[in-house]
Every structure is written in C-alpha cells, then in structure tokens.
LOPABA-751380 format. One record per residue: residue number from 0; x, y, z of N, C-alpha, C in turn. Coordinates in steps of 0.02 Angstrom, whole numbers, plus 50000, padded with zeros to 5 digits. Layout:
N
nr: NUM | nu: X | nv: Y | nw: Z | cau: X | cav: Y | caw: Z | cu: X | cv: Y | cw: Z
...
END
This chain:
165
nr: 0 | nu: 50042 | nv: 49941 | nw: 50000 | cau: 50000 | cav: 50000 | caw: 50000 | cu: 50045 | cv: 50062 | cw: 50000
nr: 1 | nu: 50026 | nv: 50111 | nw: 49961 | cau: 50064 | cav: 50173 | caw: 49955 | cu: 50043 | cv: 50222 | cw: 50009
nr: 2 | nu: 50092 | nv: 50254 | nw: 50041 | cau: 50073 | cav: 50302 | caw: 50093 | cu: 50073 | cv: 50373 | cw: 50062
nr: 3 | nu: 50052 | nv: 50421 | nw: 50101 | cau: 50044 | cav: 50490 | caw: 50077 | cu: 50111 | cv: 50519 | cw: 50053
nr: 4 | nu: 50164 | nv: 50507 | nw: 50091 | cau: 50229 | cav: 50533 | caw: 50073 | cu: 50253 | cv: 50506 | cw: 50005
nr: 5 | nu: 50246 | nv: 50440 | nw: 49995 | cau: 50265 | cav: 50410 | caw: 49931 | cu: 50224 | cv: 50439 | cw: 49874
nr: 6 | nu: 50160 | nv: 50449 | nw: 49886 | cau: 50116 | cav: 50477 | caw: 49835 | cu: 50139 | cv: 50547 | cw: 49815
nr: 7 | nu: 50154 | nv: 50589 | nw: 49864 | cau: 50176 | cav: 50658 | caw: 49851 | cu: 50243 | cv: 50658 | cw: 49815
nr: 8 | nu: 50290 | nv: 50617 | nw: 49837 | cau: 50356 | cav: 50614 | caw: 49805 | cu: 50350 | cv: 50589 | cw: 49732
nr: 9 | nu: 50308 | nv: 50539 | nw: 49721 | cau: 50299 | cav: 50513 | caw: 49653 | cu: 50268 | cv: 50567 | cw: 49608
nr: 10 | nu: 50219 | nv: 50603 | nw: 49634 | cau: 50187 | cav: 50656 | caw: 49595 | cu: 50236 | cv: 50712 | cw: 49578
nr: 11 | nu: 50277 | nv: 50730 | nw: 49627 | cau: 50328 | cav: 50782 | caw: 49615 | cu: 50379 | cv: 50760 | cw: 49563
nr: 12 | nu: 50399 | nv: 50697 | nw: 49566 | cau: 50447 | cav: 50670 | caw: 49518 | cu: 50419 | cv: 50670 | cw: 49447
nr: 13 | nu: 50356 | nv: 50649 | nw: 49440 | cau: 50324 | cav: 50650 | caw: 49374 | cu: 50317 | cv: 50721 | cw: 49348
nr: 14 | nu: 50297 | nv: 50767 | nw: 49392 | cau: 50290 | cav: 50837 | caw: 49371 | cu: 50357 | cv: 50865 | cw: 49347
nr: 15 | nu: 50410 | nv: 50850 | nw: 49382 | cau: 50477 | cav: 50874 | caw: 49362 | cu: 50497 | cv: 50843 | cw: 49296
nr: 16 | nu: 50483 | nv: 50779 | nw: 49286 | cau: 50500 | cav: 50746 | caw: 49223 | cu: 50463 | cv: 50778 | cw: 49164
nr: 17 | nu: 50399 | nv: 50792 | nw: 49173 | cau: 50362 | cav: 50826 | caw: 49120 | cu: 50389 | cv: 50896 | cw: 49108
nr: 18 | nu: 50403 | nv: 50932 | nw: 49161 | cau: 50426 | cav: 51002 | caw: 49155 | cu: 50492 | cv: 51006 | cw: 49118
nr: 19 | nu: 50536 | nv: 50957 | nw: 49126 | cau: 50600 | cav: 50958 | caw: 49092 | cu: 50600 | cv: 50919 | cw: 49027
nr: 20 | nu: 50540 | nv: 50898 | nw: 49005 | cau: 50535 | cav: 50864 | caw: 48941 | cu: 50565 | cv: 50794 | cw: 48940
nr: 21 | nu: 50568 | nv: 50761 | nw: 48998 | cau: 50599 | cav: 50695 | caw: 49001 | cu: 50550 | cv: 50640 | cw: 48983
nr: 22 | nu: 50486 | nv: 50654 | nw: 48983 | cau: 50436 | cav: 50605 | caw: 48964 | cu: 50405 | cv: 50627 | cw: 48898
nr: 23 | nu: 50392 | nv: 50579 | nw: 48852 | cau: 50363 | cav: 50598 | caw: 48788 | cu: 50292 | cv: 50623 | cw: 48795
nr: 24 | nu: 50273 | nv: 50669 | nw: 48751 | cau: 50205 | cav: 50694 | caw: 48750 | cu: 50165 | cv: 50653 | cw: 48700
nr: 25 | nu: 50100 | nv: 50660 | nw: 48702 | cau: 50057 | cav: 50624 | caw: 48655 | cu: 50075 | cv: 50644 | cw: 48584
nr: 26 | nu: 50067 | nv: 50598 | nw: 48538 | cau: 50082 | cav: 50611 | caw: 48467 | cu: 50043 | cv: 50670 | cw: 48440
nr: 27 | nu: 49983 | nv: 50682 | nw: 48467 | cau: 49942 | cav: 50738 | caw: 48443 | cu: 49977 | cv: 50805 | cw: 48454
nr: 28 | nu: 50022 | nv: 50807 | nw: 48503 | cau: 50058 | cav: 50869 | caw: 48518 | cu: 50127 | cv: 50869 | cw: 48487
nr: 29 | nu: 50145 | nv: 50816 | nw: 48453 | cau: 50212 | cav: 50810 | caw: 48425 | cu: 50220 | cv: 50852 | cw: 48363
nr: 30 | nu: 50276 | nv: 50887 | nw: 48358 | cau: 50292 | cav: 50930 | caw: 48301 | cu: 50232 | cv: 50974 | cw: 48283
nr: 31 | nu: 50246 | nv: 51026 | nw: 48248 | cau: 50192 | cav: 51072 | caw: 48229 | cu: 50143 | cv: 51037 | cw: 48182
nr: 32 | nu: 50080 | nv: 51051 | nw: 48192 | cau: 50029 | cav: 51020 | caw: 48150 | cu: 50023 | cv: 51059 | cw: 48085
nr: 33 | nu: 50010 | nv: 51023 | nw: 48031 | cau: 50002 | cav: 51055 | caw: 47966 | cu: 50041 | cv: 51019 | cw: 47913
nr: 34 | nu: 50037 | nv: 51044 | nw: 47853 | cau: 50073 | cav: 51016 | caw: 47796 | cu: 50140 | cv: 51051 | cw: 47790
nr: 35 | nu: 50193 | nv: 51014 | nw: 47779 | cau: 50260 | cav: 51042 | caw: 47773 | cu: 50294 | cv: 51016 | cw: 47711
nr: 36 | nu: 50339 | nv: 51056 | nw: 47685 | cau: 50376 | cav: 51038 | caw: 47624 | cu: 50415 | cv: 50973 | cw: 47634
nr: 37 | nu: 50445 | nv: 50963 | nw: 47693 | cau: 50480 | cav: 50902 | caw: 47709 | cu: 50438 | cv: 50863 | cw: 47759
nr: 38 | nu: 50420 | nv: 50802 | nw: 47740 | cau: 50376 | cav: 50761 | caw: 47781 | cu: 50398 | cv: 50689 | cw: 47776
nr: 39 | nu: 50406 | nv: 50656 | nw: 47833 | cau: 50425 | cav: 50586 | caw: 47836 | cu: 50376 | cv: 50549 | cw: 47881
nr: 40 | nu: 50375 | nv: 50483 | nw: 47874 | cau: 50336 | cav: 50442 | caw: 47921 | cu: 50373 | cv: 50442 | cw: 47987
nr: 41 | nu: 50338 | nv: 50421 | nw: 48039 | cau: 50369 | cav: 50417 | caw: 48105 | cu: 50430 | cv: 50371 | cw: 48103
nr: 42 | nu: 50425 | nv: 50316 | nw: 48069 | cau: 50481 | cav: 50269 | caw: 48063 | cu: 50540 | cv: 50301 | cw: 48027
nr: 43 | nu: 50527 | nv: 50340 | nw: 47974 | cau: 50581 | cav: 50374 | caw: 47939 | cu: 50615 | cv: 50426 | cw: 47983
nr: 44 | nu: 50575 | nv: 50463 | nw: 48023 | cau: 50605 | cav: 50512 | caw: 48069 | cu: 50651 | cv: 50476 | cw: 48118
nr: 45 | nu: 50629 | nv: 50418 | nw: 48144 | cau: 50670 | cav: 50380 | caw: 48191 | cu: 50736 | cv: 50359 | cw: 48158
nr: 46 | nu: 50735 | nv: 50343 | nw: 48094 | cau: 50795 | cav: 50322 | caw: 48059 | cu: 50842 | cv: 50381 | cw: 48046
nr: 47 | nu: 50815 | nv: 50440 | nw: 48034 | cau: 50854 | cav: 50499 | caw: 48017 | cu: 50885 | cv: 50534 | cw: 48077
nr: 48 | nu: 50853 | nv: 50528 | nw: 48135 | cau: 50873 | cav: 50566 | caw: 48195 | cu: 50897 | cv: 50520 | cw: 48250
nr: 49 | nu: 50939 | nv: 50546 | nw: 48294 | cau: 50957 | cav: 50509 | caw: 48354 | cu: 50895 | cv: 50508 | cw: 48399
nr: 50 | nu: 50896 | nv: 50465 | nw: 48449 | cau: 50839 | cav: 50461 | caw: 48495 | cu: 50827 | cv: 50529 | cw: 48529
nr: 51 | nu: 50881 | nv: 50562 | nw: 48549 | cau: 50874 | cav: 50627 | caw: 48582 | cu: 50848 | cv: 50680 | cw: 48534
nr: 52 | nu: 50872 | nv: 50680 | nw: 48473 | cau: 50847 | cav: 50728 | caw: 48423 | cu: 50773 | cv: 50715 | cw: 48408
nr: 53 | nu: 50755 | nv: 50652 | nw: 48402 | cau: 50685 | cav: 50635 | caw: 48389 | cu: 50641 | cv: 50661 | cw: 48446
nr: 54 | nu: 50663 | nv: 50651 | nw: 48508 | cau: 50624 | cav: 50673 | caw: 48566 | cu: 50612 | cv: 50749 | cw: 48563
nr: 55 | nu: 50663 | nv: 50786 | nw: 48544 | cau: 50656 | cav: 50859 | caw: 48542 | cu: 50617 | cv: 50882 | cw: 48481
nr: 56 | nu: 50638 | nv: 50861 | nw: 48422 | cau: 50608 | cav: 50886 | caw: 48360 | cu: 50537 | cv: 50860 | cw: 48349
nr: 57 | nu: 50523 | nv: 50798 | nw: 48366 | cau: 50459 | cav: 50768 | caw: 48349 | cu: 50411 | cv: 50762 | cw: 48409
nr: 58 | nu: 50438 | nv: 50763 | nw: 48471 | cau: 50396 | cav: 50756 | caw: 48531 | cu: 50398 | cv: 50818 | cw: 48575
nr: 59 | nu: 50427 | nv: 50872 | nw: 48551 | cau: 50430 | cav: 50936 | caw: 48587 | cu: 50468 | cv: 50930 | cw: 48653
nr: 60 | nu: 50520 | nv: 50890 | nw: 48654 | cau: 50560 | cav: 50883 | caw: 48715 | cu: 50607 | cv: 50943 | cw: 48724
nr: 61 | nu: 50643 | nv: 50942 | nw: 48779 | cau: 50691 | cav: 50994 | caw: 48796 | cu: 50754 | cv: 50961 | cw: 48822
nr: 62 | nu: 50812 | nv: 50983 | nw: 48796 | cau: 50875 | cav: 50957 | caw: 48821 | cu: 50893 | cv: 50992 | cw: 48887
nr: 63 | nu: 50937 | nv: 50961 | nw: 48924 | cau: 50959 | cav: 50991 | caw: 48987 | cu: 50998 | cv: 51055 | cw: 48973
nr: 64 | nu: 50990 | nv: 51106 | nw: 49015 | cau: 51028 | cav: 51168 | caw: 49005 | cu: 51103 | cv: 51155 | cw: 49009
nr: 65 | nu: 51140 | nv: 51193 | nw: 48970 | cau: 51214 | cav: 51190 | caw: 48968 | cu: 51240 | cv: 51123 | cw: 48942
nr: 66 | nu: 51198 | nv: 51083 | nw: 48910 | cau: 51221 | cav: 51018 | caw: 48885 | cu: 51242 | cv: 51021 | cw: 48811
nr: 67 | nu: 51225 | nv: 51073 | nw: 48775 | cau: 51241 | cav: 51077 | caw: 48704 | cu: 51307 | cv: 51111 | cw: 48690
nr: 68 | nu: 51351 | nv: 51080 | nw: 48651 | cau: 51412 | cav: 51113 | caw: 48630 | cu: 51399 | cv: 51177 | cw: 48589
nr: 69 | nu: 51340 | nv: 51181 | nw: 48558 | cau: 51323 | cav: 51240 | caw: 48518 | cu: 51313 | cv: 51302 | cw: 48562
nr: 70 | nu: 51303 | nv: 51292 | nw: 48626 | cau: 51296 | cav: 51348 | caw: 48671 | cu: 51360 | cv: 51390 | cw: 48672
nr: 71 | nu: 51417 | nv: 51357 | nw: 48661 | cau: 51482 | cav: 51391 | caw: 48661 | cu: 51511 | cv: 51400 | cw: 48591
nr: 72 | nu: 51470 | nv: 51393 | nw: 48540 | cau: 51493 | cav: 51402 | caw: 48471 | cu: 51493 | cv: 51476 | cw: 48454
nr: 73 | nu: 51553 | nv: 51502 | nw: 48435 | cau: 51559 | cav: 51574 | caw: 48421 | cu: 51588 | cv: 51589 | cw: 48352
nr: 74 | nu: 51597 | nv: 51539 | nw: 48311 | cau: 51624 | cav: 51552 | caw: 48243 | cu: 51569 | cv: 51579 | cw: 48198
nr: 75 | nu: 51590 | nv: 51611 | nw: 48143 | cau: 51542 | cav: 51634 | caw: 48092 | cu: 51513 | cv: 51573 | cw: 48057
nr: 76 | nu: 51448 | nv: 51572 | nw: 48051 | cau: 51417 | cav: 51515 | caw: 48017 | cu: 51342 | cv: 51518 | cw: 48021
nr: 77 | nu: 51312 | nv: 51462 | nw: 48002 | cau: 51239 | cav: 51455 | caw: 48002 | cu: 51218 | cv: 51397 | cw: 48045
nr: 78 | nu: 51163 | nv: 51406 | nw: 48081 | cau: 51132 | cav: 51354 | caw: 48121 | cu: 51070 | cv: 51331 | cw: 48082
nr: 79 | nu: 51069 | nv: 51266 | nw: 48066 | cau: 51016 | cav: 51238 | caw: 48024 | cu: 50976 | cv: 51187 | cw: 48064
nr: 80 | nu: 50917 | nv: 51170 | nw: 48038 | cau: 50874 | cav: 51120 | caw: 48069 | cu: 50907 | cv: 51051 | cw: 48063
nr: 81 | nu: 50911 | nv: 51015 | nw: 48118 | cau: 50940 | cav: 50948 | caw: 48118 | cu: 50894 | cv: 50898 | cw: 48083
nr: 82 | nu: 50831 | nv: 50916 | nw: 48073 | cau: 50784 | cav: 50872 | caw: 48040 | cu: 50785 | cv: 50877 | cw: 47965
nr: 83 | nu: 50793 | nv: 50937 | nw: 47938 | cau: 50789 | cav: 50946 | caw: 47865 | cu: 50843 | cv: 50991 | cw: 47836
nr: 84 | nu: 50890 | nv: 51014 | nw: 47877 | cau: 50947 | cav: 51055 | caw: 47856 | cu: 50928 | cv: 51125 | cw: 47830
nr: 85 | nu: 50869 | nv: 51149 | nw: 47843 | cau: 50850 | cav: 51217 | caw: 47824 | cu: 50890 | cv: 51266 | cw: 47867
nr: 86 | nu: 50927 | nv: 51314 | nw: 47838 | cau: 50961 | cav: 51365 | caw: 47878 | cu: 50909 | cv: 51406 | cw: 47918
nr: 87 | nu: 50922 | nv: 51413 | nw: 47983 | cau: 50874 | cav: 51446 | caw: 48028 | cu: 50900 | cv: 51511 | cw: 48058
nr: 88 | nu: 50963 | nv: 51511 | nw: 48080 | cau: 50991 | cav: 51569 | caw: 48116 | cu: 51063 | cv: 51581 | cw: 48093
nr: 89 | nu: 51080 | nv: 51645 | nw: 48088 | cau: 51149 | cav: 51664 | caw: 48075 | cu: 51186 | cv: 51671 | cw: 48141
nr: 90 | nu: 51250 | nv: 51655 | nw: 48141 | cau: 51290 | cav: 51664 | caw: 48202 | cu: 51293 | cv: 51738 | cw: 48222
nr: 91 | nu: 51281 | nv: 51783 | nw: 48175 | cau: 51283 | cav: 51855 | caw: 48190 | cu: 51226 | cv: 51877 | cw: 48236
nr: 92 | nu: 51173 | nv: 51835 | nw: 48243 | cau: 51117 | cav: 51852 | caw: 48287 | cu: 51118 | cv: 51811 | cw: 48352
nr: 93 | nu: 51170 | nv: 51772 | nw: 48362 | cau: 51176 | cav: 51731 | caw: 48422 | cu: 51204 | cv: 51774 | cw: 48479
nr: 94 | nu: 51180 | nv: 51761 | nw: 48540 | cau: 51206 | cav: 51796 | caw: 48598 | cu: 51203 | cv: 51750 | cw: 48659
nr: 95 | nu: 51241 | nv: 51766 | nw: 48710 | cau: 51242 | cav: 51726 | caw: 48771 | cu: 51187 | cv: 51751 | cw: 48817
nr: 96 | nu: 51134 | nv: 51712 | nw: 48822 | cau: 51076 | cav: 51731 | caw: 48863 | cu: 51085 | cv: 51708 | cw: 48936
nr: 97 | nu: 51137 | nv: 51670 | nw: 48950 | cau: 51149 | cav: 51643 | caw: 49018 | cu: 51091 | cv: 51599 | cw: 49041
nr: 98 | nu: 51057 | nv: 51566 | nw: 48993 | cau: 51002 | cav: 51521 | caw: 49009 | cu: 51022 | cv: 51448 | cw: 49001
nr: 99 | nu: 51078 | nv: 51435 | nw: 48966 | cau: 51100 | cav: 51366 | caw: 48955 | cu: 51081 | cv: 51337 | cw: 48888
nr: 100 | nu: 51047 | nv: 51376 | nw: 48846 | cau: 51029 | cav: 51354 | caw: 48779 | cu: 51054 | cv: 51404 | cw: 48728
nr: 101 | nu: 51071 | nv: 51381 | nw: 48667 | cau: 51089 | cav: 51429 | caw: 48615 | cu: 51032 | cv: 51478 | cw: 48603
nr: 102 | nu: 51049 | nv: 51542 | nw: 48603 | cau: 50998 | cav: 51594 | caw: 48596 | cu: 51015 | cv: 51643 | cw: 48540
nr: 103 | nu: 50963 | nv: 51666 | nw: 48507 | cau: 50969 | cav: 51710 | caw: 48449 | cu: 50917 | cv: 51765 | cw: 48456
nr: 104 | nu: 50932 | nv: 51825 | nw: 48429 | cau: 50881 | cav: 51877 | caw: 48433 | cu: 50840 | cv: 51883 | cw: 48369
nr: 105 | nu: 50857 | nv: 51844 | nw: 48317 | cau: 50819 | cav: 51847 | caw: 48255 | cu: 50833 | cv: 51787 | cw: 48211
nr: 106 | nu: 50781 | nv: 51755 | nw: 48184 | cau: 50792 | cav: 51699 | caw: 48137 | cu: 50803 | cv: 51727 | cw: 48066
nr: 107 | nu: 50824 | nv: 51683 | nw: 48022 | cau: 50829 | cav: 51701 | caw: 47951 | cu: 50759 | cv: 51708 | cw: 47923
nr: 108 | nu: 50753 | nv: 51745 | nw: 47868 | cau: 50687 | cav: 51755 | caw: 47836 | cu: 50653 | cv: 51689 | cw: 47818
nr: 109 | nu: 50591 | nv: 51682 | nw: 47836 | cau: 50549 | cav: 51624 | caw: 47820 | cu: 50579 | cv: 51558 | cw: 47841
nr: 110 | nu: 50617 | nv: 51559 | nw: 47896 | cau: 50649 | cav: 51497 | caw: 47920 | cu: 50608 | cv: 51463 | cw: 47974
nr: 111 | nu: 50576 | nv: 51502 | nw: 48017 | cau: 50539 | cav: 51473 | caw: 48073 | cu: 50467 | cv: 51496 | cw: 48072
nr: 112 | nu: 50426 | nv: 51460 | nw: 48108 | cau: 50356 | cav: 51479 | caw: 48119 | cu: 50343 | cv: 51470 | cw: 48193
nr: 113 | nu: 50289 | nv: 51499 | nw: 48217 | cau: 50273 | cav: 51497 | caw: 48288 | cu: 50201 | cv: 51475 | cw: 48297
nr: 114 | nu: 50189 | nv: 51444 | nw: 48355 | cau: 50121 | cav: 51428 | caw: 48375 | cu: 50119 | cv: 51430 | cw: 48451
nr: 115 | nu: 50060 | nv: 51441 | nw: 48478 | cau: 50052 | cav: 51447 | caw: 48550 | cu: 50060 | cv: 51378 | cw: 48583
nr: 116 | nu: 50097 | nv: 51377 | nw: 48637 | cau: 50110 | cav: 51316 | caw: 48675 | cu: 50080 | cv: 51327 | cw: 48745
nr: 117 | nu: 50031 | nv: 51287 | nw: 48764 | cau: 49997 | cav: 51296 | caw: 48828 | cu: 50013 | cv: 51238 | cw: 48876
nr: 118 | nu: 50069 | nv: 51204 | nw: 48867 | cau: 50086 | cav: 51149 | caw: 48911 | cu: 50110 | cv: 51174 | cw: 48978
nr: 119 | nu: 50104 | nv: 51132 | nw: 49029 | cau: 50129 | cav: 51145 | caw: 49097 | cu: 50098 | cv: 51207 | cw: 49128
nr: 120 | nu: 50037 | nv: 51225 | nw: 49109 | cau: 50002 | cav: 51281 | caw: 49139 | cu: 50031 | cv: 51349 | cw: 49120
nr: 121 | nu: 50070 | nv: 51352 | nw: 49067 | cau: 50100 | cav: 51415 | caw: 49044 | cu: 50076 | cv: 51428 | cw: 48973
nr: 122 | nu: 50081 | nv: 51491 | nw: 48953 | cau: 50068 | cav: 51509 | caw: 48883 | cu: 50134 | cv: 51536 | cw: 48856
nr: 123 | nu: 50161 | nv: 51500 | nw: 48806 | cau: 50225 | cav: 51519 | caw: 48776 | cu: 50218 | cv: 51514 | cw: 48701
nr: 124 | nu: 50265 | nv: 51543 | nw: 48666 | cau: 50267 | cav: 51539 | caw: 48593 | cu: 50319 | cv: 51488 | cw: 48572
nr: 125 | nu: 50295 | nv: 51431 | nw: 48547 | cau: 50339 | cav: 51378 | caw: 48523 | cu: 50366 | cv: 51398 | cw: 48455
nr: 126 | nu: 50429 | nv: 51383 | nw: 48442 | cau: 50461 | cav: 51396 | caw: 48378 | cu: 50474 | cv: 51329 | cw: 48345
nr: 127 | nu: 50453 | nv: 51324 | nw: 48282 | cau: 50466 | cav: 51262 | caw: 48245 | cu: 50493 | cv: 51279 | cw: 48175
nr: 128 | nu: 50525 | nv: 51230 | nw: 48146 | cau: 50553 | cav: 51237 | caw: 48079 | cu: 50497 | cv: 51247 | cw: 48028
nr: 129 | nu: 50505 | nv: 51297 | nw: 47986 | cau: 50455 | cav: 51312 | caw: 47936 | cu: 50448 | cv: 51256 | cw: 47884
nr: 130 | nu: 50503 | nv: 51220 | nw: 47871 | cau: 50503 | cav: 51170 | caw: 47817 | cu: 50480 | cv: 51101 | cw: 47840
nr: 131 | nu: 50499 | nv: 51079 | nw: 47901 | cau: 50480 | cav: 51011 | caw: 47922 | cu: 50436 | cv: 51009 | cw: 47984
nr: 132 | nu: 50426 | nv: 51066 | nw: 48017 | cau: 50382 | cav: 51069 | caw: 48076 | cu: 50415 | cv: 51046 | cw: 48140
nr: 133 | nu: 50480 | nv: 51031 | nw: 48138 | cau: 50515 | cav: 51008 | caw: 48197 | cu: 50517 | cv: 51061 | cw: 48252
nr: 134 | nu: 50507 | nv: 51039 | nw: 48314 | cau: 50510 | cav: 51084 | caw: 48372 | cu: 50582 | cv: 51105 | cw: 48384
nr: 135 | nu: 50592 | nv: 51170 | nw: 48390 | cau: 50659 | cav: 51197 | caw: 48401 | cu: 50668 | cv: 51225 | cw: 48472
nr: 136 | nu: 50617 | nv: 51255 | nw: 48499 | cau: 50621 | cav: 51287 | caw: 48565 | cu: 50564 | cv: 51336 | cw: 48573
nr: 137 | nu: 50578 | nv: 51392 | nw: 48607 | cau: 50527 | cav: 51443 | caw: 48620 | cu: 50557 | cv: 51512 | cw: 48610
nr: 138 | nu: 50514 | nv: 51561 | nw: 48598 | cau: 50537 | cav: 51630 | caw: 48592 | cu: 50506 | cv: 51671 | cw: 48649
nr: 139 | nu: 50548 | nv: 51715 | nw: 48677 | cau: 50528 | cav: 51756 | caw: 48733 | cu: 50543 | cv: 51830 | cw: 48717
nr: 140 | nu: 50511 | nv: 51875 | nw: 48753 | cau: 50520 | cav: 51947 | caw: 48738 | cu: 50570 | cv: 51980 | cw: 48785
nr: 141 | nu: 50621 | nv: 51944 | nw: 48806 | cau: 50672 | cav: 51972 | caw: 48850 | cu: 50742 | cv: 51971 | cw: 48819
nr: 142 | nu: 50745 | nv: 51976 | nw: 48753 | cau: 50809 | cav: 51975 | caw: 48718 | cu: 50837 | cv: 52044 | cw: 48706
nr: 143 | nu: 50896 | nv: 52046 | nw: 48675 | cau: 50929 | cav: 52110 | caw: 48662 | cu: 50899 | cv: 52146 | cw: 48601
nr: 144 | nu: 50918 | nv: 52208 | nw: 48594 | cau: 50899 | cav: 52247 | caw: 48535 | cu: 50941 | cv: 52221 | cw: 48476
nr: 145 | nu: 50918 | nv: 52224 | nw: 48416 | cau: 50865 | cav: 52269 | caw: 48393 | cu: 50794 | cv: 52240 | cw: 48397
nr: 146 | nu: 50786 | nv: 52174 | nw: 48412 | cau: 50719 | cav: 52145 | caw: 48411 | cu: 50687 | cv: 52140 | cw: 48480
nr: 147 | nu: 50729 | nv: 52135 | nw: 48531 | cau: 50702 | cav: 52124 | caw: 48599 | cu: 50678 | cv: 52053 | cw: 48610
nr: 148 | nu: 50694 | nv: 52007 | nw: 48563 | cau: 50671 | cav: 51938 | caw: 48568 | cu: 50729 | cv: 51892 | cw: 48585
nr: 149 | nu: 50712 | nv: 51836 | nw: 48618 | cau: 50760 | cav: 51784 | caw: 48633 | cu: 50733 | cv: 51718 | cw: 48607
nr: 150 | nu: 50761 | nv: 51695 | nw: 48552 | cau: 50743 | cav: 51630 | caw: 48524 | cu: 50787 | cv: 51579 | cw: 48561
nr: 151 | nu: 50758 | nv: 51545 | nw: 48609 | cau: 50793 | cav: 51497 | caw: 48652 | cu: 50785 | cv: 51428 | cw: 48621
nr: 152 | nu: 50840 | nv: 51403 | nw: 48589 | cau: 50835 | cav: 51343 | caw: 48548 | cu: 50871 | cv: 51284 | cw: 48581
nr: 153 | nu: 50846 | nv: 51225 | nw: 48567 | cau: 50879 | cav: 51164 | caw: 48588 | cu: 50937 | cv: 51151 | cw: 48540
nr: 154 | nu: 50997 | nv: 51142 | nw: 48568 | cau: 51055 | cav: 51129 | caw: 48525 | cu: 51049 | cv: 51066 | cw: 48484
nr: 155 | nu: 51016 | nv: 51015 | nw: 48511 | cau: 51007 | cav: 50952 | caw: 48473 | cu: 50961 | cv: 50960 | cw: 48413
nr: 156 | nu: 50921 | nv: 51013 | nw: 48412 | cau: 50877 | cav: 51027 | caw: 48356 | cu: 50914 | cv: 51063 | cw: 48299
nr: 157 | nu: 50977 | nv: 51082 | nw: 48313 | cau: 51015 | cav: 51122 | caw: 48266 | cu: 51079 | cv: 51086 | cw: 48244
nr: 158 | nu: 51103 | nv: 51106 | nw: 48185 | cau: 51169 | cav: 51087 | caw: 48160 | cu: 51204 | cv: 51150 | cw: 48142
nr: 159 | nu: 51270 | nv: 51153 | nw: 48155 | cau: 51309 | cav: 51213 | caw: 48139 | cu: 51357 | cv: 51199 | cw: 48083
nr: 160 | nu: 51363 | nv: 51247 | nw: 48038 | cau: 51412 | cav: 51242 | caw: 47983 | cu: 51448 | cv: 51309 | cw: 47979
nr: 161 | nu: 51514 | nv: 51306 | nw: 47977 | cau: 51556 | cav: 51365 | caw: 47971 | cu: 51543 | cv: 51398 | cw: 47904
nr: 162 | nu: 51536 | nv: 51464 | nw: 47906 | cau: 51523 | cav: 51502 | caw: 47845 | cu: 51590 | cv: 51515 | cw: 47809
nr: 163 | nu: 51592 | nv: 51496 | nw: 47747 | cau: 51653 | cav: 51504 | caw: 47708 | cu: 51659 | cv: 51576 | cw: 47684
nr: 164 | nu: 51720 | nv: 51601 | nw: 47685 | cau: 51733 | cav: 51672 | caw: 47666 | cu: 51729 | cv: 51681 | cw: 47591
END
C-alpha cells in the first residue's frame, strides 16, 4: 500500500520529468501540425534522427541546460534544422543569454514559424522549423535589441556549419 509521502514524492517526480521534457508527450502534440515541404513517416524520422533529436524535434522535448556544445559556438556560420537542414539562424544574431541554451535575437527570413504552447500551465510561443515542423524551442520577449526577442533553441535541434569566406 502506498502512503501519503510516497504519493507526494511520486507526483513531484512526474511533474519534474514533464517540466524538463523527460517524458514523451502524446503524438497529437508532437511537432507542429500542418502540411510541410519536408515530411516523413514516424519510422523514417526515427531512422534519420538520434533518439534525443527525435524526442526534441518530433515530441517537443527539451534538452538539459548547458548540455549543448552549440551553446559555446562562436564562429561565423549558420545554424540549420537537424531534421531537414534548412538554415534557421545566422551566428551574427547569436548571443549569450545565460540560460543554458543557444539563443538568437532573430531567425533568418521564412525559416521558422510559431504557435502557442499551453503545456505545463503556461502560455509560451513555440518555435518550429518552417520546412519540416520540427520543434526547436521557444521565443521570449526578454532578448537584446534590435528585436528584443530571445529565440531559446535546443542545441540538438540544430546543426552548425562554418560560413566560408
């Protein structure tokens, strides 16, 4: 028989796991809904992506803060979608937000789309790839000028390529 303390601890553990994206969400909430230029079956996405990338891009997961090497990437280049290789952000718009995730103040033209995310009792703006619908992260209004926005992206959702001179 479960006692009150075990019940409370189990509930807190599950809540934390959901809050940090450690448990998968229902498929209905996976990736942005709609028709996209790049579209694969669930099995094909599993073949193309690592398990961690699949969790983030297709199940709206979140990587642990400060876990991405891209957080410390400072070379000139482009950050592209790990799902379809669409260029999303220029290194010229990247900044250190001190949040633990790669952050940008502006995406490239027609690279990302947004939709409202109401999970975990919050209202946020989810950012997804315009071409494949993969979940990238969220955008907040506490970024630097000139936009005042902070595109807080999961590093596993991105690939970096050095820009050739």
